[in-house]
C-alpha positions as CSV (number, residue, x, y, z in Angstrom):
1,M,102.6,103.8,107.7
2,K,105.2,104.8,110.5
3,S,108.1,103.1,108.9
4,V,109.2,102.5,105.6
5,I,112.7,101.6,105.3
6,N,113.3,98.6,107.2
7,W,117.2,97.9,106.8
8,F,120.2,99.9,105.6
9,E,124.3,100.1,105.9
10,I,126.2,102.8,106.1
11,P,130.1,101.2,105.6
12,V,131.9,104.3,108.2
13,A,136.0,103.6,108.6
14,D,135.7,105.4,112.1
15,M,132.5,104.1,113.7
16,D,132.6,107.2,116.8
17,R,133.1,109.5,114.8
18,A,129.9,108.0,112.5
19,I,128.2,107.2,115.2
20,K,128.4,111.3,116.5
21,F,127.7,112.9,112.9
22,Y,124.2,110.4,112.2
23,E,122.9,111.6,116.0
24,S,123.2,115.2,115.3
25,V,121.8,115.5,112.4
26,M,119.2,112.6,112.7
27,Q,118.6,113.9,116.7
28,V,118.5,110.6,117.8
29,A,120.5,108.5,120.4
30,L,122.0,105.6,118.6
31,R,122.0,102.1,120.1
32,R,126.0,100.9,119.8
33,E,126.2,96.6,119.3
34,K,129.3,94.7,119.0
35,R,128.9,91.2,116.7
36,A,131.7,89.0,115.8
37,E,132.2,89.9,112.1
38,A,131.0,93.8,112.7
39,A,130.4,97.0,115.0
40,L,127.1,98.3,114.4
41,A,124.9,101.8,115.5
42,I,121.1,101.0,115.7
43,C,118.4,103.2,115.0
44,P,115.7,103.7,117.3
45,H,112.8,101.6,116.6
46,E,109.5,100.1,117.9
47,D,109.3,96.2,117.9
48,P,106.3,94.7,114.9
49,A,103.0,94.0,117.3
């Protein structure tokens, strides 16, 4: 089993600050996305086969 977590959300007041923090803690580059209802930062993942 490679990945267990499918989806989670962490509300933040300062997206840039949160991204910098989580990239540092998890040692990954998060992908930013802007949707009509929210700004998102997505963890790296592999698409299912």
